C-alpha positions as CSV (number, residue, x, y, z in Angstrom):
1,M,-11.7,-5.4,-4.0
2,L,-12.2,-8.4,-1.9
3,R,-9.2,-10.8,-3.1
4,K,-7.0,-13.7,-1.7
5,S,-2.8,-13.8,-1.6
6,G,-0.3,-15.8,0.6
7,T,2.2,-16.8,3.4
8,L,5.9,-18.4,3.1
9,V,8.7,-19.2,6.0
10,L,9.8,-15.2,7.3
11,S,13.7,-16.9,6.7
12,V,13.1,-17.3,3.2
13,L,15.5,-14.3,1.5
14,I,14.4,-12.2,-0.6
15,G,16.6,-11.5,-3.2
16,L,16.7,-8.1,-5.4
17,C,18.4,-6.6,-8.3
18,V,18.4,-3.6,-9.4
19,Q,16.5,-2.9,-13.1
20,S,17.8,0.1,-15.7
21,K,16.1,0.2,-18.6
22,A,19.0,-2.3,-20.2
23,A,17.9,-5.3,-19.9
24,N,21.9,-5.9,-18.6
25,N,22.4,-3.6,-16.6
26,P,26.9,-3.4,-14.6
27,E,25.4,-1.4,-12.1
28,S,22.8,-4.3,-11.4
29,M,23.5,-5.5,-7.3
30,E,23.2,-9.1,-6.1
31,A,21.3,-9.9,-3.0
32,A,24.3,-9.9,-0.6
33,H,24.6,-6.2,-1.4
34,I,21.6,-4.5,-0.2
35,K,21.3,-4.5,3.4
36,S,18.1,-1.1,3.0
37,W,16.4,0.9,0.2
38,H,19.4,3.0,0.2
39,D,21.6,0.8,-1.4
40,L,19.0,1.3,-4.8
41,K,19.4,3.0,-7.8
42,E,16.8,5.2,-8.2
43,T,15.0,3.8,-11.4
44,A,13.8,7.8,-12.8
45,K,13.2,11.4,-11.4
46,T,10.2,11.9,-10.1
47,S,8.3,15.3,-10.0
48,S,9.7,15.7,-6.6
49,P,13.0,15.4,-4.8
50,D,11.4,14.3,-1.3
51,V,9.9,11.4,-3.7
52,R,12.2,8.5,-5.0
53,Y,11.2,6.1,-7.4
54,Y,12.9,2.6,-7.6
55,E,11.8,-0.4,-10.1
56,F,13.5,-3.7,-9.4
57,K,13.8,-7.5,-9.7
58,T,12.7,-10.1,-6.4
59,D,14.2,-13.7,-7.1
60,N,10.7,-14.9,-8.1
61,G,11.1,-13.1,-10.8
62,S,8.2,-10.7,-10.1
63,T,8.6,-6.9,-10.8
64,A,8.5,-4.8,-7.3
65,H,8.0,-1.1,-8.0
66,L,8.9,1.3,-4.8
67,I,8.4,5.3,-3.7
68,V,10.3,6.4,-0.9
69,V,8.7,9.9,0.6
70,N,10.9,12.0,3.0
71,T,8.1,12.7,5.6
72,K,10.1,15.0,7.2
73,S,10.0,17.2,4.4
74,N,7.5,19.8,4.5
75,K,7.2,20.0,0.8
76,V,4.8,16.8,1.0
77,W,2.8,14.4,2.3
78,L,0.9,11.2,2.0
79,R,-3.1,11.3,2.3
80,P,-6.1,9.2,1.5
81,Y,-8.2,10.3,-1.4
82,V,-11.9,8.5,-1.8
83,N,-13.5,8.0,-5.6
84,T,-17.4,9.4,-5.9
85,P,-18.1,7.1,-8.0
86,S,-15.3,4.6,-8.3
87,C,-12.2,5.0,-10.8
88,P,-8.9,4.6,-11.7
89,T,-6.3,5.2,-9.6
90,S,-4.6,7.5,-12.2
91,N,-7.6,9.7,-12.3
92,A,-7.8,10.8,-8.6
93,A,-3.9,11.2,-9.3
94,S,-4.9,13.9,-12.5
95,M,-7.2,15.4,-10.3
96,T,-5.2,16.2,-7.1
97,D,-2.3,16.3,-9.3
98,A,-0.3,14.0,-7.4
99,I,3.5,13.1,-7.4
100,A,2.8,9.5,-6.9
101,A,-0.5,7.3,-6.2
102,V,-1.3,4.0,-4.9
103,N,-4.9,1.9,-4.6
104,G,-5.8,1.6,-1.3
105,G,-8.5,-0.4,1.3
106,Y,-10.9,-3.0,0.5
107,F,-14.4,-2.6,-1.2
108,N,-17.2,-5.0,-2.1
109,L,-17.1,-5.5,-6.7
110,S,-20.7,-5.9,-5.5
111,N,-22.2,-2.6,-5.1
112,G,-18.8,-0.3,-5.1
113,Q,-19.1,0.7,-1.3
114,S,-16.3,0.2,0.8
115,A,-15.3,-2.4,3.6
116,S,-12.4,0.0,4.9
117,Y,-12.9,3.3,7.0
118,V,-11.2,6.2,5.2
119,T,-10.8,9.7,6.8
120,V,-10.1,12.9,5.4
121,D,-9.4,16.1,6.8
122,G,-10.8,15.1,10.4
123,K,-14.4,13.6,9.0
124,T,-15.2,10.0,8.2
125,I,-15.6,9.8,4.1
126,C,-16.1,5.6,4.2
127,D,-17.3,3.8,7.2
128,P,-17.7,-0.5,6.4
129,H,-20.9,0.6,8.7
130,T,-22.8,1.4,5.9
131,N,-22.2,-1.1,3.8
132,P,-24.6,-3.7,3.4
133,A,-22.4,-6.4,1.4
134,L,-20.3,-6.7,4.8
135,I,-22.2,-5.9,7.6
136,T,-25.5,-7.8,6.3
137,N,-23.3,-11.3,5.6
138,Q,-23.9,-13.9,7.7
139,K,-21.0,-15.9,6.5
140,L,-19.3,-12.9,8.8
141,L,-21.2,-12.2,11.8
142,P,-18.6,-14.2,13.9
143,S,-15.5,-12.5,12.7
144,M,-16.6,-8.9,12.4
145,P,-15.5,-7.1,15.5
146,A,-12.4,-8.3,13.9
147,I,-13.3,-6.9,10.0
148,L,-14.0,-3.8,11.7
149,N,-10.9,-3.3,13.3
150,R,-8.1,-4.1,10.9
151,T,-4.9,-1.9,9.9
152,E,-4.4,1.4,8.9
153,A,-2.8,4.1,8.4
154,R,-2.7,7.1,10.4
155,F,-1.8,10.6,9.3
156,L,-1.6,12.6,12.1
157,H,-0.2,16.4,13.9
158,D,1.1,17.4,17.2
159,K,0.3,20.2,19.1
160,S,3.5,21.9,17.7
161,G,2.2,20.6,14.2
162,Q,4.2,17.9,13.5
163,Y,3.6,15.2,11.0
164,S,3.8,12.0,11.9
165,I,2.9,8.4,10.2
166,Q,1.2,5.6,13.0
167,I,-0.2,2.3,11.4
168,A,-2.2,0.6,13.8
169,R,-5.8,-1.1,14.4
170,H,-8.9,0.7,14.2
171,N,-9.8,1.0,17.6
172,A,-5.9,1.7,19.2
173,P,-5.8,5.0,20.6
174,L,-3.7,7.2,19.3
175,P,0.0,9.1,20.3
176,R,-1.0,11.5,22.9
177,D,-1.5,14.7,22.0
178,S,-1.7,14.1,18.9
179,Q,-4.6,14.8,16.1
180,L,-5.9,12.6,13.5
181,L,-6.1,14.6,10.1
182,D,-6.6,11.5,7.6
183,S,-6.9,8.1,7.7
184,L,-6.7,4.8,5.1
185,Q,-7.6,0.9,6.2
186,S,-7.1,-2.3,4.2
187,G,-4.8,-4.7,6.5
188,P,-3.6,-6.9,7.6
189,Q,-0.6,-6.2,9.7
190,L,2.2,-7.0,8.2
191,L,5.6,-6.2,10.4
192,P,5.9,-6.1,13.2
193,D,3.9,-9.3,13.2
194,L,1.8,-10.7,10.6
195,S,-1.7,-10.4,11.8
196,E,-3.6,-12.3,9.3
197,R,-5.4,-14.0,11.3
198,E,-6.4,-11.4,14.0
199,E,-7.6,-9.0,11.6
200,A,-10.0,-11.9,10.1
201,F,-8.3,-12.3,6.6
202,L,-7.8,-16.4,7.1
203,R,-11.0,-17.3,9.5
204,K,-13.8,-19.9,9.9
205,D,-16.6,-18.7,8.7
206,V,-20.2,-19.8,10.1
207,D,-20.5,-22.7,8.0
208,G,-16.9,-24.1,9.2
209,K,-15.0,-24.1,6.4
210,E,-11.5,-22.1,6.6
211,T,-11.8,-19.0,4.2
212,D,-8.7,-17.1,3.3
213,S,-10.0,-13.7,1.8
214,I,-6.8,-12.4,0.4
215,G,-4.9,-15.3,-0.5
216,A,-2.8,-14.7,2.5
217,H,-0.7,-18.6,1.6
218,K,-0.5,-18.1,-2.3
219,T,1.4,-15.6,-4.6
220,A,-0.6,-12.5,-6.2
221,A,0.1,-8.8,-7.0
222,R,0.0,-6.7,-3.9
223,T,0.1,-3.0,-2.4
224,A,1.8,-2.3,1.0
225,F,2.8,0.2,3.2
226,G,5.4,0.7,5.5
227,T,7.4,3.4,7.5
228,T,10.9,3.7,9.0
229,A,13.1,4.8,11.6
230,D,14.7,7.0,9.8
231,G,11.7,9.5,9.1
232,H,10.8,7.9,5.6
233,A,7.4,6.2,3.9
234,M,7.7,3.3,1.4
235,I,5.0,2.8,-0.5
236,L,5.5,-0.6,-2.5
237,C,3.6,-2.4,-5.6
238,I,5.0,-6.1,-6.3
239,A,3.7,-6.8,-10.1
240,G,1.7,-9.6,-10.9
241,N,1.9,-11.7,-14.2
242,K,-0.1,-9.4,-16.3
243,Q,-2.1,-8.6,-12.8
244,D,-3.8,-12.0,-13.3
245,E,-4.5,-13.4,-9.7
246,F,-2.8,-15.5,-8.0
247,S,-0.5,-16.3,-11.6
248,S,2.7,-14.3,-9.7
249,G,3.8,-11.7,-7.6
250,M,4.1,-12.7,-3.7
251,T,3.2,-14.0,-0.8
252,L,1.8,-11.6,2.6
253,C,4.9,-13.4,4.0
254,D,7.6,-12.3,1.2
255,V,6.4,-8.5,1.4
256,A,6.2,-8.6,5.4
257,S,9.9,-9.9,4.8
258,L,10.7,-7.7,1.7
259,L,10.0,-4.0,3.4
260,K,12.0,-5.5,6.8
261,R,14.9,-5.7,5.0
262,L,14.6,-2.5,2.9
263,G,14.4,-0.6,6.2
264,C,10.5,-0.4,7.2
265,I,9.5,-1.1,10.8
266,H,6.0,-0.7,10.9
267,A,4.1,-1.6,7.3
268,M,0.9,-2.8,6.7
269,N,-1.2,-4.5,3.3
270,F,-3.6,-2.4,1.1
271,D,-6.0,-3.9,-1.1
272,G,-4.0,-6.6,-3.8
273,G,-5.0,-8.3,-7.0
274,T,-6.3,-6.8,-9.4
275,S,-6.5,-3.5,-8.4
276,T,-2.7,-3.0,-7.3
277,T,-1.7,0.0,-9.7
278,M,0.9,2.7,-9.1
279,V,1.0,6.1,-11.1
280,V,4.3,8.2,-10.6
281,A,4.7,11.9,-11.4
282,L,8.2,10.6,-13.3
283,S,10.3,14.0,-14.8
284,D,12.7,14.0,-17.3
285,E,16.5,15.4,-18.4
286,N,14.6,19.0,-19.6
287,G,12.1,19.0,-16.6
288,T,9.4,17.8,-18.2
289,V,6.5,15.8,-15.8
290,T,4.7,12.8,-17.3
291,R,2.1,11.3,-15.1
292,K,2.5,7.0,-16.0
293,M,1.3,3.8,-14.5
294,V,4.6,1.7,-13.9
295,C,2.0,-0.9,-12.1
296,G,-0.9,-2.4,-12.8
297,R,-3.5,-3.6,-15.3
298,D,-4.4,-2.1,-18.6
299,P,-7.4,-1.7,-18.8
300,E,-6.8,0.0,-15.4
301,T,-9.1,-1.0,-12.2
302,I,-11.5,0.5,-11.0
303,V,-11.0,1.4,-7.2
304,K,-12.7,3.1,-4.1
305,S,-10.0,4.8,-2.5
306,V,-6.1,5.7,-3.4
307,L,-3.2,6.5,-1.1
308,L,-1.8,9.8,-2.9
309,V,1.0,11.5,-2.0
310,E,1.1,15.2,-2.8
311,P,2.7,18.7,-2.6
312,R,2.5,20.4,0.5
313,A,0.2,23.9,-0.2
314,H,2.2,25.9,2.6
315,S,5.0,25.2,4.2
316,D,5.0,24.9,7.8
């Protein structure tokens, strides 16, 4: 849903400490010792060894939930999913037997229609041009080219069948010799640079009023996605206080700093605020798998699109 959010100075140091089930974990780490996600201790096992789950505290007291996916594995992959009609993230996770799922792109509360492009199996499932609440909004007309060209996560195959992920603006060309399998638009880009103004999340409307449509300079619950140089994808959810908008959480700049510190070189923001939800299939010592909403509101927020981490049906 279209919500508001925040920005601080990039030099602000994000303090992390690993949080276990126990209140006082002797293995908790000081911020100075955490150089990347590899320094974190797994909070719980997921249903796949190629998908890791971590929960930890940021220095402002917000809770971070992190999924790290080995994208070099031929046993798991990521793909978007469109809810028709809109429904909770956990519903999509259950219906698809996902290892993990988070909320995805923006949508309008007034009509439930997507304000972001979504491509599934090479076909455009959601096109913001077909959303009248967006396209006919007179205040947005000067910013519409930038809105339609917001950042998206692209899931690709090259000629040899190699799987890869690109984070780029919608109108940017695909990498050479690559085929688009799926894509999920949201934005703005977080890394290598924050582009909230270029993507018209911060903008002046036709009435001259300055608008911050996702609260880019405020703290809020957040959902973000990023990739590393060593073949991993990260899905990050930052919980706010009871998931109420702007009551706690992180700014966009803080999220970018955190993802960079954890090891991302490219990253983007997804819809946040009350939409922020993460569902994970957790495995206990006996191998029993239970799907759990580790971050989100109760009752769970209804969303239009979701990013899934799924087992591959067939190995390459």
